[in-house]
Every structure is written in structure tokens, then in C-alpha cells.
C-alpha atoms as a printed R data frame, in Angstrom:
    type eleno elety resid chain resno       x       y       z
1   ATOM     1    CA   MET     A     1 -13.268 -23.792  -3.402
2   ATOM     2    CA   ILE     A     2 -10.636 -21.830  -5.281
3   ATOM     3    CA   SER     A     3  -9.485 -23.488  -8.489
4   ATOM     4    CA   THR     A     4  -5.890 -24.256  -9.431
5   ATOM     5    CA   GLN     A     5  -6.189 -21.744 -12.287
6   ATOM     6    CA   ALA     A     6  -7.414 -19.030  -9.924
7   ATOM     7    CA   TRP     A     7  -4.455 -19.613  -7.615
8   ATOM     8    CA   ALA     A     8  -2.069 -19.424 -10.577
9   ATOM     9    CA   ASP     A     9  -3.682 -16.178 -11.740
10  ATOM    10    CA   ALA     A    10  -3.535 -14.727  -8.234
11  ATOM    11    CA   GLN     A    11   0.160 -15.598  -8.081
12  ATOM    12    CA   ARG     A    12   0.735 -13.746 -11.352
13  ATOM    13    CA   LEU     A    13  -0.937 -10.618  -9.988
14  ATOM    14    CA   TRP     A    14   0.998 -10.921  -6.726
15  ATOM    15    CA   ASP     A    15   4.315 -11.198  -8.582
16  ATOM    16    CA   PHE     A    16   3.486  -8.192 -10.780
17  ATOM    17    CA   GLN     A    17   2.738  -6.023  -7.773
18  ATOM    18    CA   GLN     A    18   6.221  -6.636  -6.373
19  ATOM    19    CA   MET     A    19   8.516  -3.799  -7.466
20  ATOM    20    CA   GLY     A    20  11.731  -5.558  -6.497
21  ATOM    21    CA   HIS     A    21  13.332  -2.438  -5.047
22  ATOM    22    CA   GLU     A    22  16.273  -2.846  -2.709
23  ATOM    23    CA   PRO     A    23  15.714  -0.808   0.489
24  ATOM    24    CA   ARG     A    24  18.250   1.971   0.939
25  ATOM    25    CA   LEU     A    25  18.717   5.021   3.123
26  ATOM    26    CA   CYS     A    26  15.978   7.586   2.432
27  ATOM    27    CA   SER     A    27  14.921  10.900   3.932
28  ATOM    28    CA   VAL     A    28  11.783   9.393   5.454
29  ATOM    29    CA   ALA     A    29   9.696   6.225   5.502
30  ATOM    30    CA   ILE     A    30   5.964   6.530   4.878
31  ATOM    31    CA   GLY     A    31   3.822   3.628   6.097
32  ATOM    32    CA   LEU     A    32   0.455   3.466   4.345
33  ATOM    33    CA   GLY     A    33  -2.452   2.740   6.678
34  ATOM    34    CA   SER     A    34  -4.636  -0.319   6.134
35  ATOM    35    CA   HIS     A    35  -6.041  -3.347   7.941
36  ATOM    36    CA   ASP     A    36  -2.575  -4.916   7.963
37  ATOM    37    CA   LEU     A    37  -0.370  -4.177  10.986
38  ATOM    38    CA   GLY     A    38   2.410  -5.888   9.077
39  ATOM    39    CA   VAL     A    39   2.996  -2.539   7.363
40  ATOM    40    CA   ALA     A    40   3.896  -1.050  10.754
41  ATOM    41    CA   ASP     A    41   6.149  -4.020  11.463
42  ATOM    42    CA   ALA     A    42   7.936  -3.630   8.126
43  ATOM    43    CA   THR     A    43   8.366   0.113   8.628
44  ATOM    44    CA   ALA     A    44   9.767  -0.386  12.117
45  ATOM    45    CA   ASN     A    45  12.195  -2.971  10.766
46  ATOM    46    CA   LEU     A    46  13.424  -0.542   8.117
47  ATOM    47    CA   TYR     A    47  13.917   2.117  10.791
48  ATOM    48    CA   HIS     A    48  15.973  -0.253  12.941
49  ATOM    49    CA   ARG     A    49  18.064  -1.159   9.895
50  ATOM    50    CA   GLY     A    50  18.957   2.511   9.529
51  ATOM    51    CA   MET     A    51  17.039   2.998   6.288
52  ATOM    52    CA   ALA     A    52  15.184   6.142   7.425
53  ATOM    53    CA   PRO     A    53  15.620   8.503  10.390
54  ATOM    54    CA   LEU     A    54  11.921   9.414  10.477
55  ATOM    55    CA   ILE     A    55   8.607   7.618   9.939
56  ATOM    56    CA   VAL     A    56   5.257   8.990   8.858
57  ATOM    57    CA   PHE     A    57   2.258   6.729   9.435
58  ATOM    58    CA   THR     A    58  -0.779   7.842   7.470
59  ATOM    59    CA   GLY     A    59  -4.407   6.722   7.568
60  ATOM    60    CA   ALA     A    60  -7.802   7.294   9.141
61  ATOM    61    CA   THR     A    61 -10.237   4.367   9.265
62  ATOM    62    CA   SER     A    62 -12.126   2.358   6.675
63  ATOM    63    CA   ARG     A    63 -14.953  -0.153   6.728
64  ATOM    64    CA   THR     A    64 -12.356  -2.898   7.202
65  ATOM    65    CA   THR     A    65 -10.497  -1.178  10.073
66  ATOM    66    CA   ARG     A    66 -13.199   0.713  11.965
67  ATOM    67    CA   GLU     A    67 -13.632  -1.965  14.620
68  ATOM    68    CA   ARG     A    68 -10.024  -3.156  14.877
69  ATOM    69    CA   MET     A    69  -8.431   0.300  14.771
70  ATOM    70    CA   PRO     A    70 -11.007   2.704  16.213
71  ATOM    71    CA   ARG     A    71  -8.464   5.492  16.841
72  ATOM    72    CA   GLY     A    72  -7.331   5.383  13.230
73  ATOM    73    CA   GLU     A    73  -4.868   3.266  11.298
74  ATOM    74    CA   ALA     A    74  -1.941   5.671  11.684
75  ATOM    75    CA   GLU     A    75  -2.399   5.869  15.458
76  ATOM    76    CA   HIS     A    76  -2.467   2.095  15.808
77  ATOM    77    CA   TYR     A    77   0.560   1.798  13.525
78  ATOM    78    CA   ARG     A    78   2.453   4.241  15.745
79  ATOM    79    CA   ASP     A    79   1.573   2.225  18.851
80  ATOM    80    CA   ARG     A    80   2.797  -0.934  17.151
81  ATOM    81    CA   ALA     A    81   6.070   0.655  16.056
82  ATOM    82    CA   VAL     A    82   6.710   1.998  19.573
83  ATOM    83    CA   GLU     A    83   6.079  -1.507  20.938
84  ATOM    84    CA   LEU     A    84   8.770  -2.673  18.498
85  ATOM    85    CA   GLY     A    85  11.266  -0.177  19.884
86  ATOM    86    CA   VAL     A    86  10.950   2.806  17.547
87  ATOM    87    CA   PRO     A    87  11.299   6.049  19.559
88  ATOM    88    CA   ALA     A    88   8.015   7.956  19.672
89  ATOM    89    CA   ASP     A    89   9.778  11.155  18.624
90  ATOM    90    CA   ALA     A    90  10.876   9.477  15.386
91  ATOM    91    CA   ILE     A    91   7.240   9.023  14.293
92  ATOM    92    CA   LEU     A    92   4.815  11.524  12.803
93  ATOM    93    CA   VAL     A    93   1.121  10.677  12.463
94  ATOM    94    CA   GLU     A    94  -1.109  11.795   9.619
95  ATOM    95    CA   PRO     A    95  -4.631  10.781  10.764
96  ATOM    96    CA   LYS     A    96  -6.974  11.986   8.016
97  ATOM    97    CA   ALA     A    97  -6.123  10.160   4.763
98  ATOM    98    CA   ARG     A    98  -8.814   7.841   3.434
99  ATOM    99    CA   ASN     A    99  -7.242   6.623   0.206
100 ATOM   100    CA   THR     A   100  -3.790   6.157  -1.262
101 ATOM   101    CA   GLY     A   101  -3.780   9.533  -2.980
102 ATOM   102    CA   GLU     A   102  -4.577  11.276   0.279
103 ATOM   103    CA   ASN     A   103  -1.902   9.211   2.044
104 ATOM   104    CA   ILE     A   104   0.680  10.745  -0.266
105 ATOM   105    CA   ARG     A   105  -0.685  14.284  -0.433
106 ATOM   106    CA   PHE     A   106  -1.373  14.650   3.274
107 ATOM   107    CA   SER     A   107   2.002  13.145   4.244
108 ATOM   108    CA   ARG     A   108   3.744  15.579   1.912
109 ATOM   109    CA   THR     A   109   1.869  18.501   3.456
110 ATOM   110    CA   LEU     A   110   2.747  17.350   6.972
111 ATOM   111    CA   LEU     A   111   6.436  17.082   6.136
112 ATOM   112    CA   GLU     A   112   6.453  20.468   4.408
113 ATOM   113    CA   GLU     A   113   4.717  22.076   7.394
114 ATOM   114    CA   ARG     A   114   7.436  20.642   9.641
115 ATOM   115    CA   ARG     A   115  10.065  21.975   7.207
116 ATOM   116    CA   ILE     A   116  11.577  18.522   6.850
117 ATOM   117    CA   PRO     A   117  13.586  18.265   3.618
118 ATOM   118    CA   VAL     A   118  12.690  15.210   1.568
119 ATOM   119    CA   SER     A   119  14.602  13.951  -1.456
120 ATOM   120    CA   SER     A   120  13.716  10.262  -1.190
121 ATOM   121    CA   VAL     A   121  10.981   8.184   0.439
122 ATOM   122    CA   LEU     A   122  10.749   4.561   1.505
123 ATOM   123    CA   LEU     A   123   7.135   3.782   0.660
124 ATOM   124    CA   VAL     A   124   5.892   0.906   2.811
125 ATOM   125    CA   SER     A   125   2.666  -0.826   1.798
126 ATOM   126    CA   LYS     A   126   0.977  -4.195   1.872
127 ATOM   127    CA   PRO     A   127   2.833  -6.694  -0.365
128 ATOM   128    CA   TYR     A   128   0.050  -6.831  -2.948
129 ATOM   129    CA   GLU     A   129  -0.052  -3.041  -3.333
130 ATOM   130    CA   GLU     A   130   3.594  -2.104  -3.863
131 ATOM   131    CA   ARG     A   131   3.159  -1.182  -7.524
132 ATOM   132    CA   ARG     A   132  -0.156   0.583  -7.013
133 ATOM   133    CA   ALA     A   133   1.282   2.699  -4.186
134 ATOM   134    CA   TYR     A   134   4.417   3.488  -6.191
135 ATOM   135    CA   ALA     A   135   2.439   4.561  -9.260
136 ATOM   136    CA   THR     A   136   0.278   6.856  -7.136
137 ATOM   137    CA   ALA     A   137   3.251   8.400  -5.333
138 ATOM   138    CA   ARG     A   138   5.154   9.032  -8.562
139 ATOM   139    CA   LYS     A   139   2.153  10.883  -9.960
140 ATOM   140    CA   LEU     A   140   1.404  13.030  -6.924
141 ATOM   141    CA   TRP     A   141   4.938  13.796  -5.695
142 ATOM   142    CA   PRO     A   142   7.166  13.408  -8.750
143 ATOM   143    CA   ASP     A   143  10.186  15.379  -7.557
144 ATOM   144    CA   VAL     A   144  11.350  12.854  -4.948
145 ATOM   145    CA   GLU     A   145  12.781   9.374  -5.437
146 ATOM   146    CA   TRP     A   146  10.488   6.539  -4.355
147 ATOM   147    CA   VAL     A   147  11.659   3.173  -3.066
148 ATOM   148    CA   SER     A   148   8.900   0.602  -2.577
149 ATOM   149    CA   SER     A   149   8.955  -1.864   0.279
150 ATOM   150    CA   SER     A   150   6.712  -4.308   2.101
151 ATOM   151    CA   THR     A   151   6.952  -7.358   4.334
152 ATOM   152    CA   PRO     A   152   8.910 -10.025   2.422
153 ATOM   153    CA   MET     A   153   6.489 -12.924   2.123
154 ATOM   154    CA   THR     A   154   4.896 -15.267  -0.369
155 ATOM   155    CA   LEU     A   155   1.274 -15.225  -1.453
156 ATOM   156    CA   SER     A   156   0.554 -18.365   0.552
157 ATOM   157    CA   GLU     A   157   2.159 -16.838   3.650
158 ATOM   158    CA   TYR     A   158   0.049 -13.717   3.236
159 ATOM   159    CA   VAL     A   159  -3.132 -15.766   2.844
160 ATOM   160    CA   ASP     A   160  -2.222 -17.657   6.023
161 ATOM   161    CA   SER     A   161  -1.737 -14.372   7.877
162 ATOM   162    CA   ILE     A   162  -5.103 -12.974   6.746
163 ATOM   163    CA   GLN     A   163  -6.988 -16.296   7.033
164 ATOM   164    CA   ASP     A   164  -9.286 -15.413   4.135
165 ATOM   165    CA   ALA     A   165  -8.048 -16.561   0.725
166 ATOM   166    CA   ARG     A   166 -10.986 -15.189  -1.199
167 ATOM   167    CA   LEU     A   167 -10.570 -11.726   0.321
168 ATOM   168    CA   VAL     A   168  -6.859 -11.703  -0.559
169 ATOM   169    CA   ILE     A   169  -7.610 -12.570  -4.186
170 ATOM   170    CA   ASP     A   170 -10.375  -9.954  -4.255
171 ATOM   171    CA   MET     A   171  -7.850  -7.389  -3.028
172 ATOM   172    CA   LEU     A   172  -5.297  -8.455  -5.641
173 ATOM   173    CA   VAL     A   173  -7.898  -8.018  -8.368
174 ATOM   174    CA   GLY     A   174  -8.870  -4.616  -6.968
175 ATOM   175    CA   ALA     A   175  -5.247  -3.444  -6.875
176 ATOM   176    CA   GLN     A   176  -4.733  -4.589 -10.462
177 ATOM   177    CA   GLN     A   177  -7.888  -2.835 -11.650
178 ATOM   178    CA   ARG     A   178  -6.688   0.449 -10.188
179 ATOM   179    CA   LEU     A   179  -3.382   0.114 -12.049
180 ATOM   180    CA   MET     A   180  -5.389  -0.148 -15.256
181 ATOM   181    CA   VAL     A   181  -8.084   2.470 -14.578
182 ATOM   182    CA   TYR     A   182  -6.536   5.213 -12.458
183 ATOM   183    CA   PRO     A   183  -3.835   6.379 -14.904
184 ATOM   184    CA   ARG     A   184  -6.595   7.396 -17.337
185 ATOM   185    CA   GLN     A   185  -8.189   9.420 -14.551
186 ATOM   186    CA   GLY     A   186  -4.927  11.157 -13.673
187 ATOM   187    CA   PHE     A   187  -4.401   9.435 -10.322
188 ATOM   188    CA   MET     A   188  -1.316   7.331 -11.199
189 ATOM   189    CA   ILE     A   189   1.500   7.177 -13.675
190 ATOM   190    CA   GLU     A   190   0.943   4.795 -16.597
191 ATOM   191    CA   GLN     A   191   2.757   1.477 -16.384
192 ATOM   192    CA   GLN     A   192   3.307  -1.297 -18.884
193 ATOM   193    CA   ILE     A   193   1.119  -4.262 -17.967
194 ATOM   194    CA   PRO     A   194   2.052  -7.580 -19.600
195 ATOM   195    CA   ASP     A   195  -0.676  -9.410 -21.531
196 ATOM   196    CA   GLU     A   196  -0.443 -12.398 -19.209
197 ATOM   197    CA   VAL     A   197  -1.186 -10.168 -16.214
198 ATOM   198    CA   VAL     A   198  -4.197  -8.662 -17.960
199 ATOM   199    CA   GLY     A   199  -5.387 -12.164 -18.789
200 ATOM   200    CA   ALA     A   200  -5.024 -13.313 -15.174
201 ATOM   201    CA   TYR     A   201  -6.953 -10.263 -13.991
202 ATOM   202    CA   GLU     A   202  -9.764 -10.819 -16.478
203 ATOM   203    CA   ARG     A   203 -10.115 -14.505 -15.596
204 ATOM   204    CA   LEU     A   204 -10.287 -13.773 -11.872
205 ATOM   205    CA   ARG     A   205 -12.790 -11.004 -12.441
206 ATOM   206    CA   GLY     A   206 -14.876 -13.380 -14.548
207 ATOM   207    CA   GLU     A   207 -14.825 -15.916 -11.707
208 ATOM   208    CA   GLY     A   208 -16.384 -13.366  -9.364
209 ATOM   209    CA   PHE     A   209 -13.397 -11.997  -7.428
210 ATOM   210    CA   THR     A   210 -14.912  -8.533  -7.575
211 ATOM   211    CA   SER     A   211 -15.650  -7.270  -4.060
212 ATOM   212    CA   ARG     A   212 -12.758  -4.769  -4.114
213 ATOM   213    CA   LEU     A   213 -13.415  -3.289  -7.550
214 ATOM   214    CA   VAL     A   214 -14.335   0.373  -7.992
215 ATOM   215    CA   PRO     A   215 -16.638   1.829 -10.664
216 ATOM   216    CA   GLU     A   216 -14.420   2.768 -13.583
217 ATOM   217    CA   GLU     A   217 -15.608   6.360 -13.404
218 ATOM   218    CA   ALA     A   218 -14.909   6.467  -9.638
219 ATOM   219    CA   SER     A   219 -13.309   9.557  -8.210
220 ATOM   220    CA   HIS     A   220 -10.064   9.135  -6.297
221 ATOM   221    CA   GLY     A   221 -11.663  11.261  -3.616
222 ATOM   222    CA   LYS     A   222 -13.724   8.225  -2.646
223 ATOM   223    CA   ARG     A   223 -12.421   5.659  -0.250
224 ATOM   224    CA   SER     A   224 -10.716   3.001  -2.324
225 ATOM   225    CA   ARG     A   225  -8.291   1.010  -0.239
């Protein structure tokens, strides 16, 4: 049973992760691989709205996607986007990335190899990882403009879609921890984190929502979705 306080704290973390960017026309959209096919749906929607002429889907597999997406997250995302009417020739696949840093670095390399000029990127992630993805991208590819996006939905709607409330809160806590730890390790830009968000994170961590945490000395080379 998840307490009323835990739900309130989870909501605070969820709200903080939302960057509030308005989607606009960018050079390319990059969809970050994960267990959530909703990222592919959101990226396809942005394409159909004319927000990007090209999509890069990036991601290998993880312990949470190995069975559901055996050919790799990016490949399954591409299939989903094609089902939704995105032309196959408007999609590039980066199949090797195993963490958010690699998603950004490997996508950049792919685009540079194709000699595709990039001045701005629509960065499409899961709703609870908008800020984490943005902070990573700004650090690793600082000379382009980043616009964060995800499927517009509430925390309760996301929990309903995943059907595992505890896992969602664990993932929120994990995303928040990375915002606090990774800047010191050089993996993200530093961001101001309000005291009330830190308090919510600490209470949830104290209640045992810890399955998605990484050791604070962890290398970004390790899988850390």
C-alpha cells in the first residue's frame, strides 16, 4: 500500500521532471529508447505535426526490455513509428546505446557521419525523465538547442499505463537521484533543485523506493536507464 504522503512526494518529483517546453520545428527529433513505446508514439506525433523532418531512435536492450524488445529498443520504436504512418526513410536507427549518455553521443555521431546539419533537437523521453535527459544532452552536445518533449499525461495516467505504481515511483526516485549525483561526475549540467523536491526524494528513498538507484560513485558507462 502506497501512502498518501508517498503519492504527494511522487507527484512533486513528476512535476519537477517536466521541463514545460513548447514543441517547435527542430532539425531532428531524437527518441530515447526504453521500455515505453509511448516515446515512439510521441515522436511520431511530433513528426506528423511538422516539428522535425527526421527522427533518430536510439537504444539497444536492457534488463527491462530484453524480452519485450529482443531486436533492440530503437528497432522496435522504428517499427511502431512506421505503423503510425512515419515514412521509413525519415527514420534513422542507432542500435547500440545502453544509457542516456550513449543515446546522445551515439546519435550525434550517426548524424555527423550522415553529414546532417543539426542546430536544434527535439528530445523525446519518458515523461518522468524529461529533465534528466535534457541535462545530459546539454552537457554532452552543448552547441545545439534542446527542446524537451514527452507524451502529455498525468502521473496517475502513466501509472495506469504501466500497471505498476511502485515501479513508477522507483523510477521517479532513480531519475531524481541522477539529477543530484551525475552533475558532480561530469555527466550532466547542474540544475537548481528546490528544497521541497529534495525533501520528497529523501522521504521516498527512506520508504524503500530504491530499486532504480545507482551507486553514487557509478560510472555513466554502466547501464543506468
